[in-house]
N, C-alpha and C positions, 0 to 999 in steps of 0.2 A: 342641798348635793351635790357638789363638783363634777364635773368628768375629768378627764386630764390635763387637760389645754388647761381646766383655769375656769372652763364655763360655767355657770350657773345653769339647772333646768330644774325648769320648776315641771311639777305636775296638774296638769288641769284634774278637776274635780268636775263629775259628767253626772247628773242629778238622773236618775232614773225613772220617769214615770209609767205607772200602769195604762193599757191603751181605754179606752172607751168602754163600757159597757150598754149594751141594747139589747132590748126584748122584742121577742120574736111572736105576733100572735098571728093567731089565729082568726079569720072571721065567720061566724053565719050566715046559712046562705040554705035556703028553700028545698037546694038538691043533692046536697054532698049528706051521703048514706054515713049514722053516726059511726058503724062500724068502719069507714074508709080511712075518717080520724082519728080515730084510737089505732088504726093501723098504721099511719100517717106517725101518730107520736108515739110508737112502741119502735118504727121503724128506724126514722131520721131523729127523732130526737130520744132515743134510746131510753123513750121510757118505762118501768114495769105498769103491767096491765092495770093493775087498780090505780095508778097516780096517770092513767092515759087515759079510762074512761072518767074519772073526775075534772081532768080538762076537757075533755069533751063535754060531759053535763056544763060545764059553767061557760064556754063555748054558747052550747044549746039555748042557756038557758038568757045568758047577759049579755050574747052577741058578740064576743071576745074572749079569747081565753093564752094565757101568756104556756107558751109552746116553751121558752128557755130562756137561758141569759146569757148572750156571749160578746165576742168581739167584733166586728162591724164586716169584714169579711168574713167568716165563717156564718155570722147573720145569712151576710147577702147569696152563700152556698146552699144554706138547707133554704131560704127560701125559694133560689131557682130549683132544688129538688123537688122542694113541694108543688111548685108549680106544672112542671114539667108531669111526675106521677098523675097529679090531680088533670091536668090531657089528655094524658093517655088513657085514663080511666075513666075520661067523660064525664065531668065533674068541673063544676067553676070555684071551686074550694079558694078562698084567696088568704093569701098571707101578708105582712106587715111589717115593718122595723120599726121601733121607735126607740130615741134615746133613755137611757135609765135615767 
């Protein structure tokens, strides 16, 4: 492609990469109620009641459950929200991030 002065303009091809994905994990403890975990899954992670109950049982039985898979910035925000809500409700619920 040439402009009016006879100079050649090249187009640089930019390859876009999808952002890395991460899992938000909820960890079991002996104090956080099952109802609170279900509530967190429904309200923070937008799970329906059946899905939230299934994940909660996995947390309870296996010690950890996957609340969702997101980009890192969304994971960090959701973990902060969970920790804040847990603290407000005096539960020690732990939440962590793991790369997919």
